N, CA, C and O atoms as CSV, one atom per row, in Angstrom:
chain,resi,resn,atom,element,x,y,z
A,1,ALA,N,N,40.320,93.118,-36.451
A,1,ALA,CA,C,39.183,92.504,-35.849
A,1,ALA,C,C,39.930,91.194,-34.785
A,1,ALA,O,O,40.961,90.610,-35.116
A,2,LEU,N,N,39.438,91.006,-33.944
A,2,LEU,CA,C,39.668,89.769,-32.808
A,2,LEU,C,C,38.494,88.901,-32.673
A,2,LEU,O,O,37.517,89.296,-32.037
A,3,ALA,N,N,38.523,87.703,-33.248
A,3,ALA,CA,C,37.315,86.640,-32.998
A,3,ALA,C,C,37.788,85.435,-31.933
A,3,ALA,O,O,38.903,84.917,-31.884
A,4,ASP,N,N,36.703,85.155,-31.150
A,4,ASP,CA,C,36.839,83.841,-30.545
A,4,ASP,C,C,36.738,82.593,-31.434
A,4,ASP,O,O,36.335,82.684,-32.594
A,5,ALA,N,N,37.138,81.327,-30.835
A,5,ALA,CA,C,37.544,80.189,-31.411
A,5,ALA,C,C,36.018,79.678,-32.274
A,5,ALA,O,O,36.033,78.661,-32.968
A,6,ASN,N,N,34.779,80.508,-32.121
A,6,ASN,CA,C,33.912,80.056,-33.189
A,6,ASN,C,C,34.033,80.858,-34.025
A,6,ASN,O,O,33.589,80.362,-35.060
A,7,GLY,N,N,34.452,82.034,-34.230
A,7,GLY,CA,C,34.415,82.827,-35.450
A,7,GLY,C,C,33.917,83.916,-35.171
A,7,GLY,O,O,33.837,84.774,-36.050
A,8,THR,N,N,33.459,84.159,-33.883
A,8,THR,CA,C,32.410,85.704,-33.317
A,8,THR,C,C,33.322,86.267,-33.146
A,8,THR,O,O,34.263,85.885,-32.450
A,9,THR,N,N,33.210,87.780,-34.023
A,9,THR,CA,C,33.890,89.070,-33.587
A,9,THR,C,C,33.672,89.695,-32.270
A,9,THR,O,O,32.595,90.140,-31.875
A,10,ILE,N,N,35.050,89.690,-31.473
A,10,ILE,CA,C,34.733,89.950,-30.252
A,10,ILE,C,C,35.151,91.782,-30.441
A,10,ILE,O,O,34.551,92.577,-29.717
A,11,TRP,N,N,35.983,92.191,-31.245
A,11,TRP,CA,C,36.483,93.514,-31.128
A,11,TRP,C,C,36.762,93.980,-32.458
A,11,TRP,O,O,37.734,93.337,-32.856
A,12,ASP,N,N,36.357,94.831,-33.379
A,12,ASP,CA,C,36.629,95.147,-34.383
A,12,ASP,C,C,37.034,96.697,-34.585
A,12,ASP,O,O,36.374,97.477,-33.898
A,13,SER,N,N,37.989,97.243,-35.398
A,13,SER,CA,C,38.521,98.737,-35.306
A,13,SER,C,C,37.351,99.283,-36.048
A,13,SER,O,O,37.089,100.423,-35.664
A,14,LYS,N,N,36.627,98.880,-36.909
A,14,LYS,CA,C,35.427,99.600,-37.682
A,14,LYS,C,C,34.261,100.140,-36.500
A,14,LYS,O,O,33.656,101.181,-36.756
A,15,ASN,N,N,33.979,99.435,-35.256
A,15,ASN,CA,C,33.365,99.885,-34.646
A,15,ASN,C,C,33.744,100.871,-33.545
A,15,ASN,O,O,32.924,101.430,-32.817
A,16,ALA,N,N,35.431,101.072,-33.479
A,16,ALA,CA,C,35.671,101.820,-32.624
A,16,ALA,C,C,35.444,103.312,-32.794
A,16,ALA,O,O,35.775,104.112,-31.919
A,17,GLY,N,N,34.925,103.637,-33.835
A,17,GLY,CA,C,34.634,105.268,-33.895
A,17,GLY,C,C,36.142,105.716,-34.432
A,17,GLY,O,O,36.957,104.891,-34.845
A,18,ASN,N,N,36.372,107.023,-34.370
A,18,ASN,CA,C,37.815,107.749,-34.545
A,18,ASN,C,C,38.508,107.646,-33.414
A,18,ASN,O,O,39.201,108.612,-33.096
A,19,LYS,N,N,38.480,106.375,-32.490
A,19,LYS,CA,C,39.212,106.377,-31.651
A,19,LYS,C,C,40.479,105.831,-32.104
A,19,LYS,O,O,40.299,105.412,-33.248
A,20,HIS,N,N,42.020,105.589,-31.625
A,20,HIS,CA,C,42.855,104.541,-31.892
A,20,HIS,C,C,43.297,104.213,-30.697
A,20,HIS,O,O,43.437,104.931,-29.706
A,21,PHE,N,N,43.499,103.143,-30.834
A,21,PHE,CA,C,43.917,101.875,-29.736
A,21,PHE,C,C,45.536,101.564,-29.694
A,21,PHE,O,O,46.167,102.134,-30.584
A,22,THR,N,N,46.144,100.910,-28.974
A,22,THR,CA,C,47.460,100.310,-29.055
A,22,THR,C,C,47.104,98.844,-28.854
A,22,THR,O,O,46.096,98.267,-28.448
A,23,ILE,N,N,48.246,98.471,-29.269
A,23,ILE,CA,C,48.386,96.481,-29.210
A,23,ILE,C,C,49.620,96.448,-28.875
A,23,ILE,O,O,50.393,97.240,-29.415
A,24,SER,N,N,50.076,95.540,-27.924
A,24,SER,CA,C,51.243,95.563,-26.818
A,24,SER,C,C,51.030,94.011,-26.664
A,24,SER,O,O,49.942,93.529,-26.348
A,25,LEU,N,N,52.177,93.261,-26.917
A,25,LEU,CA,C,52.268,92.000,-26.417
A,25,LEU,C,C,53.374,92.190,-24.967
A,25,LEU,O,O,54.496,92.579,-25.293
A,26,LEU,N,N,53.205,91.998,-23.705
A,26,LEU,CA,C,53.543,92.352,-22.610
A,26,LEU,C,C,54.429,90.938,-22.334
A,26,LEU,O,O,54.216,89.801,-22.755
A,27,ASP,N,N,55.650,91.522,-21.348
A,27,ASP,CA,C,56.401,90.374,-21.151
A,27,ASP,C,C,56.072,89.202,-20.621
A,27,ASP,O,O,56.789,88.201,-20.614
A,28,THR,N,N,54.816,89.319,-20.099
A,28,THR,CA,C,53.959,88.152,-19.481
A,28,THR,C,C,53.290,87.292,-20.378
A,28,THR,O,O,52.687,86.331,-19.900
A,29,GLY,N,N,53.294,87.497,-21.750
A,29,GLY,CA,C,52.373,87.051,-22.795
A,29,GLY,C,C,51.220,87.346,-23.191
A,29,GLY,O,O,50.576,86.800,-24.087
A,30,ASN,N,N,50.859,88.433,-22.370
A,30,ASN,CA,C,49.639,88.627,-22.401
A,30,ASN,C,C,49.483,89.905,-23.780
A,30,ASN,O,O,50.072,90.985,-23.734
A,31,LEU,N,N,48.723,89.545,-24.740
A,31,LEU,CA,C,48.492,90.376,-25.818
A,31,LEU,C,C,47.277,91.365,-25.313
A,31,LEU,O,O,46.232,91.000,-24.774
A,32,LEU,N,N,47.686,92.729,-25.629
A,32,LEU,CA,C,47.072,94.291,-24.545
A,32,LEU,C,C,46.400,95.009,-25.412
A,32,LEU,O,O,47.073,95.988,-25.735
A,33,VAL,N,N,45.229,94.969,-26.015
A,33,VAL,CA,C,44.544,96.007,-26.721
A,33,VAL,C,C,44.037,97.311,-26.074
A,33,VAL,O,O,42.921,97.092,-25.605
A,34,ALA,N,N,44.432,98.598,-25.867
A,34,ALA,CA,C,44.060,99.316,-24.996
A,34,ALA,C,C,43.953,100.752,-25.504
A,34,ALA,O,O,44.464,101.037,-26.587
A,35,ASP,N,N,43.278,101.722,-24.736
A,35,ASP,CA,C,42.965,103.340,-25.050
A,35,ASP,C,C,44.366,104.030,-24.508
A,35,ASP,O,O,44.786,103.844,-23.365
A,36,PRO,N,N,44.901,104.695,-25.304
A,36,PRO,CA,C,46.170,105.078,-24.703
A,36,PRO,C,C,45.650,106.606,-24.090
A,36,PRO,O,O,46.467,107.299,-23.484
A,37,SER,N,N,44.467,107.002,-24.257
A,37,SER,CA,C,44.088,108.216,-23.823
A,37,SER,C,C,43.653,107.769,-21.988
A,37,SER,O,O,43.830,108.624,-21.119
A,38,SER,N,N,43.237,106.723,-21.719
A,38,SER,CA,C,42.905,106.492,-20.331
A,38,SER,C,C,43.879,105.041,-19.977
A,38,SER,O,O,44.065,104.637,-18.830
A,39,GLY,N,N,44.229,104.628,-20.757
A,39,GLY,CA,C,45.212,103.183,-20.409
A,39,GLY,C,C,44.477,102.334,-19.944
A,39,GLY,O,O,44.924,101.528,-19.128
A,40,ARG,N,N,43.101,102.304,-20.370
A,40,ARG,CA,C,42.321,101.085,-20.095
A,40,ARG,C,C,42.499,99.907,-20.974
A,40,ARG,O,O,42.841,100.095,-22.142
A,41,ALA,N,N,42.344,98.974,-20.622
A,41,ALA,CA,C,42.151,97.484,-21.364
A,41,ALA,C,C,41.210,97.152,-22.086
A,41,ALA,O,O,40.355,96.507,-21.481
A,42,VAL,N,N,40.982,97.355,-23.299
A,42,VAL,CA,C,39.635,97.227,-24.120
A,42,VAL,C,C,39.434,95.750,-24.389
A,42,VAL,O,O,38.338,95.189,-24.415
A,43,TRP,N,N,40.792,95.097,-24.617
A,43,TRP,CA,C,40.845,93.733,-24.799
A,43,TRP,C,C,42.174,93.137,-24.166
A,43,TRP,O,O,43.295,93.623,-24.315
A,44,GLN,N,N,41.893,92.120,-23.510
A,44,GLN,CA,C,43.493,90.949,-23.299
A,44,GLN,C,C,43.314,89.601,-23.498
A,44,GLN,O,O,42.396,88.945,-23.006
A,45,SER,N,N,44.209,89.169,-24.238
A,45,SER,CA,C,44.212,87.792,-24.368
A,45,SER,C,C,43.918,86.631,-23.140
A,45,SER,O,O,43.553,85.456,-23.181
A,46,PHE,N,N,44.254,87.540,-22.062
A,46,PHE,CA,C,44.357,86.324,-20.567
A,46,PHE,C,C,42.887,86.422,-20.107
A,46,PHE,O,O,42.358,85.692,-19.269
A,47,ASP,N,N,42.477,87.143,-20.588
A,47,ASP,CA,C,40.429,87.130,-20.275
A,47,ASP,C,C,40.061,86.149,-21.118
A,47,ASP,O,O,38.985,85.618,-20.846
A,48,TRP,N,N,40.929,85.553,-22.539
A,48,TRP,CA,C,39.998,84.352,-23.343
A,48,TRP,C,C,41.291,83.557,-23.707
A,48,TRP,O,O,41.936,83.577,-24.755
A,49,PRO,N,N,41.536,82.709,-22.328
A,49,PRO,CA,C,42.360,81.613,-22.430
A,49,PRO,C,C,42.022,80.685,-23.499
A,49,PRO,O,O,40.874,80.518,-23.910
A,50,THR,N,N,43.049,80.091,-23.934
A,50,THR,CA,C,42.769,78.801,-24.999
A,50,THR,C,C,43.351,77.728,-24.513
A,50,THR,O,O,43.306,77.553,-23.296
A,51,ASP,N,N,44.064,76.721,-25.411
A,51,ASP,CA,C,44.816,75.522,-25.340
A,51,ASP,C,C,46.082,75.623,-24.441
A,51,ASP,O,O,46.550,74.697,-23.778
A,52,THR,N,N,46.696,77.246,-24.547
A,52,THR,CA,C,47.780,76.942,-23.839
A,52,THR,C,C,48.411,77.798,-22.859
A,52,THR,O,O,49.055,78.769,-23.255
A,53,PRO,N,N,48.318,77.590,-21.830
A,53,PRO,CA,C,48.324,78.636,-20.554
A,53,PRO,C,C,49.968,78.975,-20.389
A,53,PRO,O,O,50.872,78.140,-20.407
A,54,LEU,N,N,50.082,80.206,-20.248
A,54,LEU,CA,C,51.270,81.071,-19.672
A,54,LEU,C,C,51.595,80.762,-18.590
A,54,LEU,O,O,50.664,80.292,-17.935
A,55,SER,N,N,52.910,80.837,-17.889
A,55,SER,CA,C,53.228,80.678,-16.489
A,55,SER,C,C,52.380,81.753,-15.837
A,55,SER,O,O,51.760,81.521,-14.798
A,56,SER,N,N,52.351,82.969,-16.466
A,56,SER,CA,C,51.887,83.975,-15.593
A,56,SER,C,C,50.580,84.232,-15.759
A,56,SER,O,O,50.148,85.229,-15.180
A,57,GLN,N,N,49.738,83.497,-16.492
A,57,GLN,CA,C,48.288,83.700,-16.859
A,57,GLN,C,C,47.484,82.949,-15.418
A,57,GLN,O,O,47.768,81.925,-14.796
A,58,PRO,N,N,46.334,84.007,-15.227
A,58,PRO,CA,C,45.788,83.207,-14.146
A,58,PRO,C,C,44.776,82.356,-14.535
A,58,PRO,O,O,44.146,82.612,-15.561
A,59,LEU,N,N,44.487,81.235,-13.771
A,59,LEU,CA,C,43.132,80.497,-14.444
A,59,LEU,C,C,42.363,80.610,-13.129
A,59,LEU,O,O,42.793,80.037,-12.128
A,60,THR,N,N,41.131,81.401,-13.097
A,60,THR,CA,C,40.348,81.882,-12.069
A,60,THR,C,C,39.206,81.225,-12.055
A,60,THR,O,O,39.169,80.402,-12.970
A,61,LYS,N,N,38.372,81.242,-11.477
A,61,LYS,CA,C,36.954,80.835,-11.219
A,61,LYS,C,C,35.905,81.249,-12.357
A,61,LYS,O,O,35.007,80.527,-12.790
A,62,ASP,N,N,36.170,82.405,-12.706
A,62,ASP,CA,C,35.625,82.864,-14.131
A,62,ASP,C,C,36.230,82.409,-15.693
A,62,ASP,O,O,35.817,82.891,-16.748
A,63,THR,N,N,37.000,81.662,-15.604
A,63,THR,CA,C,37.716,81.522,-16.886
A,63,THR,C,C,37.825,79.759,-16.875
A,63,THR,O,O,37.991,78.975,-15.941
A,64,LYS,N,N,37.647,79.536,-18.404
A,64,LYS,CA,C,37.822,78.109,-18.401
A,64,LYS,C,C,39.237,77.923,-19.475
A,64,LYS,O,O,39.512,78.855,-20.232
A,65,LEU,N,N,40.038,76.734,-19.468
A,65,LEU,CA,C,40.819,76.472,-20.399
A,65,LEU,C,C,40.216,75.292,-21.718
A,65,LEU,O,O,39.809,74.166,-21.430
A,66,VAL,N,N,40.256,75.692,-22.785
A,66,VAL,CA,C,39.615,74.729,-23.578
A,66,VAL,C,C,40.526,74.192,-25.036
A,66,VAL,O,O,41.033,75.023,-25.789
A,67,ALA,N,N,40.598,73.188,-25.198
A,67,ALA,CA,C,41.454,72.350,-26.393
A,67,ALA,C,C,40.670,71.516,-26.650
A,67,ALA,O,O,40.581,70.503,-25.956
A,68,GLY,N,N,39.810,71.761,-27.847
A,68,GLY,CA,C,39.002,70.458,-28.837
A,68,GLY,C,C,37.946,70.247,-27.690
A,68,GLY,O,O,37.502,71.113,-26.935
A,69,TYR,N,N,37.603,68.735,-27.727
A,69,TYR,CA,C,36.497,68.279,-26.322
A,69,TYR,C,C,37.067,68.670,-25.150
A,69,TYR,O,O,36.324,68.528,-24.179
A,70,TYR,N,N,37.980,69.049,-24.961
A,70,TYR,CA,C,38.475,69.111,-23.234
A,70,TYR,C,C,38.378,70.597,-22.623
A,70,TYR,O,O,38.880,71.571,-23.184
A,71,SER,N,N,37.733,70.651,-21.512
A,71,SER,CA,C,37.783,71.864,-20.529
A,71,SER,C,C,38.456,71.509,-19.309
A,71,SER,O,O,38.357,70.371,-18.851
A,72,LEU,N,N,39.078,72.337,-18.797
A,72,LEU,CA,C,39.692,72.901,-17.571
A,72,LEU,C,C,39.413,73.902,-16.671
A,72,LEU,O,O,39.978,74.995,-16.670
A,73,TYR,N,N,38.696,73.612,-16.033
A,73,TYR,CA,C,37.998,74.833,-15.269
A,73,TYR,C,C,37.962,74.439,-13.627
A,73,TYR,O,O,38.229,73.347,-13.125
A,74,TYR,N,N,37.577,75.594,-13.005
A,74,TYR,CA,C,36.953,75.353,-11.635
A,74,TYR,C,C,35.373,75.266,-11.390
A,74,TYR,O,O,34.645,76.252,-11.501
A,75,ASN,N,N,34.953,74.102,-11.077
A,75,ASN,CA,C,33.579,73.543,-10.368
A,75,ASN,C,C,32.951,74.773,-9.776
A,75,ASN,O,O,33.403,75.909,-9.631
A,76,ASN,N,N,31.410,74.071,-9.375
A,76,ASN,CA,C,30.703,75.109,-8.777
A,76,ASN,C,C,31.554,74.995,-6.993
A,76,ASN,O,O,31.297,75.823,-6.120
A,77,ASP,N,N,32.331,74.070,-6.825
A,77,ASP,CA,C,32.522,73.424,-5.531
A,77,ASP,C,C,33.806,74.048,-5.279
A,77,ASP,O,O,34.257,74.122,-4.136
A,78,ASN,N,N,34.535,74.589,-6.497
A,78,ASN,CA,C,35.620,75.336,-6.318
A,78,ASN,C,C,36.568,74.003,-6.511
A,78,ASN,O,O,37.317,73.748,-5.568
A,79,MET,N,N,36.588,73.386,-7.323
A,79,MET,CA,C,37.380,72.219,-7.699
A,79,MET,C,C,37.989,72.423,-8.856
A,79,MET,O,O,37.184,72.501,-9.784
A,80,LEU,N,N,39.231,72.552,-9.197
A,80,LEU,CA,C,39.832,71.814,-10.815
A,80,LEU,C,C,39.210,70.927,-11.124
A,80,LEU,O,O,39.058,69.945,-10.397
A,81,GLN,N,N,38.581,71.084,-12.546
A,81,GLN,CA,C,38.115,69.766,-13.014
A,81,GLN,C,C,38.824,69.770,-14.431
A,81,GLN,O,O,39.531,70.700,-14.819
A,82,LEU,N,N,38.567,68.680,-15.121
A,82,LEU,CA,C,38.663,68.198,-16.539
A,82,LEU,C,C,37.649,67.510,-17.073
A,82,LEU,O,O,37.119,66.511,-16.587
A,83,LEU,N,N,37.345,68.117,-18.208
A,83,LEU,CA,C,35.916,67.462,-18.394
A,83,LEU,C,C,36.046,67.451,-19.970
A,83,LEU,O,O,36.299,68.397,-20.716
A,84,TYR,N,N,35.821,66.211,-20.253
A,84,TYR,CA,C,35.532,65.894,-22.143
A,84,TYR,C,C,34.369,65.472,-22.568
A,84,TYR,O,O,33.694,64.444,-22.530
A,85,ASP,N,N,34.285,67.049,-23.183
A,85,ASP,CA,C,32.529,67.003,-23.788
A,85,ASP,C,C,32.607,66.593,-25.252
A,85,ASP,O,O,32.817,67.425,-26.135
A,86,GLY,N,N,32.408,65.095,-25.531
A,86,GLY,CA,C,32.782,64.894,-27.235
A,86,GLY,C,C,31.189,65.045,-27.878
A,86,GLY,O,O,30.304,65.282,-27.055
A,87,PRO,N,N,30.870,64.938,-29.080
A,87,PRO,CA,C,29.602,65.180,-29.492
A,87,PRO,C,C,28.887,63.732,-29.134
A,87,PRO,O,O,27.785,63.708,-29.683
A,88,GLU,N,N,29.117,62.669,-28.488
A,88,GLU,CA,C,28.584,61.777,-28.125
A,88,GLU,C,C,28.297,61.401,-26.568
A,88,GLU,O,O,27.298,60.980,-25.986
A,89,ILE,N,N,29.578,61.729,-26.163
A,89,ILE,CA,C,29.342,61.781,-24.609
A,89,ILE,C,C,30.147,62.466,-24.043
A,89,ILE,O,O,31.190,62.704,-24.652
A,90,ALA,N,N,29.947,63.058,-22.610
A,90,ALA,CA,C,30.705,63.693,-21.969
A,90,ALA,C,C,30.811,63.189,-20.451
A,90,ALA,O,O,29.884,62.718,-19.791
A,91,SER,N,N,32.302,63.410,-19.986
A,91,SER,CA,C,32.857,62.569,-18.817
A,91,SER,C,C,33.635,63.589,-18.260
A,91,SER,O,O,34.273,64.415,-18.913
A,92,ILE,N,N,33.563,63.509,-16.894
A,92,ILE,CA,C,34.382,64.238,-15.780
A,92,ILE,C,C,35.948,62.918,-16.166
A,92,ILE,O,O,35.828,61.701,-16.023
A,93,TYR,N,N,37.046,63.511,-16.568
A,93,TYR,CA,C,38.221,62.820,-16.701
A,93,TYR,C,C,39.057,63.020,-15.239
A,93,TYR,O,O,39.926,62.201,-14.940
A,94,TRP,N,N,38.773,64.036,-14.443
A,94,TRP,CA,C,39.662,64.522,-13.381
A,94,TRP,C,C,38.865,65.465,-12.673
A,94,TRP,O,O,37.980,66.139,-13.199
A,95,PRO,N,N,39.139,65.499,-11.667
A,95,PRO,CA,C,39.450,64.281,-10.296
A,95,PRO,C,C,38.497,63.119,-10.803
A,95,PRO,O,O,37.419,63.239,-11.385
A,96,ASP,N,N,39.212,61.891,-10.411
A,96,ASP,CA,C,38.260,60.407,-10.313
A,96,ASP,C,C,37.580,60.607,-9.276
A,96,ASP,O,O,38.257,60.718,-8.254
A,97,ARG,N,N,36.064,60.727,-9.115
A,97,ARG,CA,C,35.539,60.418,-7.723
A,97,ARG,C,C,35.259,59.154,-7.342
A,97,ARG,O,O,34.529,58.839,-6.402
A,98,GLY,N,N,36.037,58.181,-8.320
A,98,GLY,CA,C,35.436,56.500,-8.006
A,98,GLY,C,C,36.300,56.537,-6.916
A,98,GLY,O,O,36.391,55.565,-6.167
């Protein structure tokens, strides 16, 4: 089973029916679960970035890098932004618009 940071199951072999899947750790660092008959990726770690980016891992507008209360992502203006979203306050750390 694969779960996200909140413990929610993303993929489970029990729900895969009689299909067999392969799992590979690529040279890029991407962990890939694939359907061997089609070669199609069922799940890959690069689609779910966490707190440790790899040099070949893309950070696109549709992904967010999260570590604790901090998030690094592209905002609606396509600007890379670092946000602190704590239990009591939320604040943009970077870029400083002041």
